[in-house]
N, C-alpha and C positions, 0 to 999 in steps of 0.2 A: 443436123447437130452431130458433131464428131465426138467420140469417146476415146480417150487416150489413157493408158495405164503405164505406170513405171514404179519400180521399187526404189528409185533414186529421186530425191527432191529436186536437185538441180536439173536433172534430165527432164523431169516433168515440167518444171517451170520454163525451161528452154523450148520444149515442144509447144506449150501453150502460148509462148510469146509470138508465135506465127499467126495468132488470131487476135482480133481486137477486142472481142466481147466473150469472156470466158466465165466458167463456173468450175468449182471443184467439189468433189464428194469424198469425204474421208481420205483426203490427200494428206495424211498425217504420217510422219516418219519420226517416231519418238515424240519429242516436244516441238518438232519443226512441222509447221503446216504450210502447204503451198496454197495461197489464196487465189480465188477467182476474181476477175475484175468486176463482175456483177454479183455473183453469189458464191458464198463459201459455206458448205454444209460439213461441219466437223464437230465431233463430240467426245474426243478422248483427251487424256492428260489434262492440261490446264483449261481445256474447253469442255470438260465433263458436264458442266451445268447446261450445255446446249442440248436441245432435243435431238434424238436420233434422226439421221437423214431421211429415213423412210416415213417419218412423221410430217415431212414437208408437204405443203398443199400443192395441188396442180396450179399452174399459172405463174410460178416463180421464175421460170426460165425464159421469159420473153426476150428475144434478141440474142440469146446465147448461141455462139457459134461452135464452141468446143468445151468439153468437160474433161477435167483431169481427175484420175483416181489412183489410189495405191493398190487397190484390189477390187474384185467384184464379188460381193456376197449378196444375200437377200436384202440387208439393210441398205447397202450401197445401191442396189438395183432400184429399191423404192425411191431413193433420192433422184436417181437418173430419170425414172419415169415421171416424177413430179416436175422435173425440169422440162421434160418433153410435153408435159400437159396430158399424159396418158396413164397416170397412176390409177389403178382400179379403185373404185370406191368400196373399200372393205375395211372399215375402221378397226374392228376387233382383230382382224388378221394382222394389220400393220402394228397394232399395239403389242401383239404377241411377238412379231418380228423385232420390234424395238426392245422388248423385255429380254429376249434371248441374246441380242447383241450386247446389251449392257451387263446382264447378270450371268450369262453363260448357259449353254444347253443343259448343264447339270442341275440348274434351278427350274427346269421346265415344269416340274410338279407344283411349283409355287406360283405359276403364272395365272391360274384361274381361267385359262382359256377353255373354250368349248371343245368337245371331241371333234367337231367338224373342222375347226381351225387347226387343231393339233394334227389331224389327218392331212390337211393341206400343207402344213409346214413340213411334215415328213415326206410328202410327195415332192415338194420343191428340193429338199435335201437330197432325195434319191436322184432326181434329175441332175442336180448340180454335181453330184459325185461322179456322174458319167460325162459331164460337160464342163470340166474345170477350165478356168482361164487364169493363166499365170503371166506376170510381167516378165520381160526378157531378163535372163539371168545375168547378162552383161551390164545391167544397169541402164539400158536404153529405154526408149519409149515405144509403145506399140498401139496402133489403132485397133480398138476392139469394138467398133461400132456394130459389126455384124453379130458379135457375141452378145452384146446388150440386147439387140433385137431378138435373137434366139431365146434368151432368158425371158424376155418380156412375153414372147409368144407362149413359152412353156407355162409361165405363171398364169397367164390369162386362161389357158386351157385348164389348169388345175382349179382355179377359182370358179371356172365354169362347170366343174364337175366331171372332167374327163376321167372315165372309169379306169382306163389303162394306167394313167399316171398316178391316180389314187391307189390303185392296187400295187404299183411299184413302190409307193411310199409305205404301204403296210408291210410289204416284204422287207424293205429297208429297215423299218423299225424292228421287225422280228429278228433280222440278222444282227442288229445291234444288241438286242437283248440276249441272243445266243452267245455273242462274243463276250458280253458282260459276265455271263455265267461261266463260260469255258475258261476265261483268262484269270479268274480270281484265285489267288493262292491263299491269302489271309488278310484280315483287317487288324491292324495294331494301332490302338490309340488314335483313331481317326485318319490313319494312313492305309491306303489300299495297296497291297503288293500284288502285281499282276504278272503273268507269264504268258507270252504268246508271240508267234512269229510275225504278227502284224502290229500296227500302231494301236496302243490301248490307253495312252495317257490322257485321252479326252473322257474316259469313263470314270467320273468322280462319284457316281452313284452305284452302290452295291446292288446285287440282285434283289435284296430285301428292301431297297429304297433308302438306305442310309447314305447321306451325302458326306463324303470324306473331305478332309482339308487338303489332302495331297495324294498323288499316285506315284508309285515307283514301279516302272515297267521294265521287265527283263525279257529280252528277245533271245531265246536259246539258239536261234539260227545264226545270228550275228555276234552274240555275246555282248550286246550293248545293254546299258542300263540308262533309263531316262527318268528324271525327277521332274515333277510338275506340281504346281499349286492351283487349287480351284479358284481362289480369290486372291486378294493382295498378298504377295509373298512376304515373309519376314525379312529382317535386315540381312543383306548378303544374297538373299534369294537362292534360286535353284543353282545358278552358276557358281555361287560361292560354295555351296555344298559339294558339288561334283569336283570342283578344283581342289578343295581341301582333301577329298578322298583319293583322287586320281591324278592330281597335278595340273599344270597349266594347259596341257593339251586337251583337257576336258573343256567343253564350251557350251554356250547357249545364252540364255537371257535370265532375267530375274524370275519370270514365270515358268520357264521350262528350260532344261539343260540336260546334257548327256555325257556319257563316258567318252574317252578319246576314241576317235575313229580308228578302226582296225585292231583295237585291243579287245581280246576275247575274255570277257568276265564270266562269272558264274552266278547262280542263284544266291549263294552265300554273300557275294559282293552286293547283290541287290538288297539283301537283308541288312547289310552294313549301311546301305543308303537309307533304308527305313529308319534305322537307329539314329542316323545323322539328322534326318528330317525331324524326328521326334524331339531331338535335343534342342532344336531352334523354335519349335512351335510353342 
């Protein structure tokens, strides 16, 4: 079974057309979904009522020759392993993976997961951070079969209690907590203002455990400001806010957007972004 990734729906469909019996896993591009000829595992946008791919049972992939994806994360990996008939029997862990994929990592405290499964999740995140798989930037398609096999082996080791991988997960979690504390400037009306030279817009939970509605991140090294929303963004979204503040060269999406590339802003500009976010919440 081949696994193929692309960030372009047409390129992925064309790559899969070379095979007669196909499946897709989260091959979703906005509201466009590339279907498989035998199996389509998709659960975003208009397909949100569908179960997460990682909830799929073993045995659904009989006869599949090739699988198309838009990305490879834990949820997608679970779907791939189900298609292969090799998904580990770990129901509580997969329920946690589905919860995080749908609700977001910032809702982790609401998952009700066991400490053991949380440790396994952080271990996989730590491994994944060092072994990222990206689709070609030119919009082409890439065979990532070896990467899927490597991820499967790492996950099997984690679920089997590999001490080194679990220790790496604990260190990854601690590093995230340290970044959370170090980057926080202030909390204003449910908006976290953060300052750091690394990416911080995924940190929607304060060190005290308060889940914010949005994060405004300021990078003092690049002078960039990034606005992101934890859940469904308001009308206009993040991109509407940044373009209203800094013009049409600011860009991004409804959920996350940033100041114009190459323009060096200040912490005061970030505070203006916080005010703009508060105005639409």
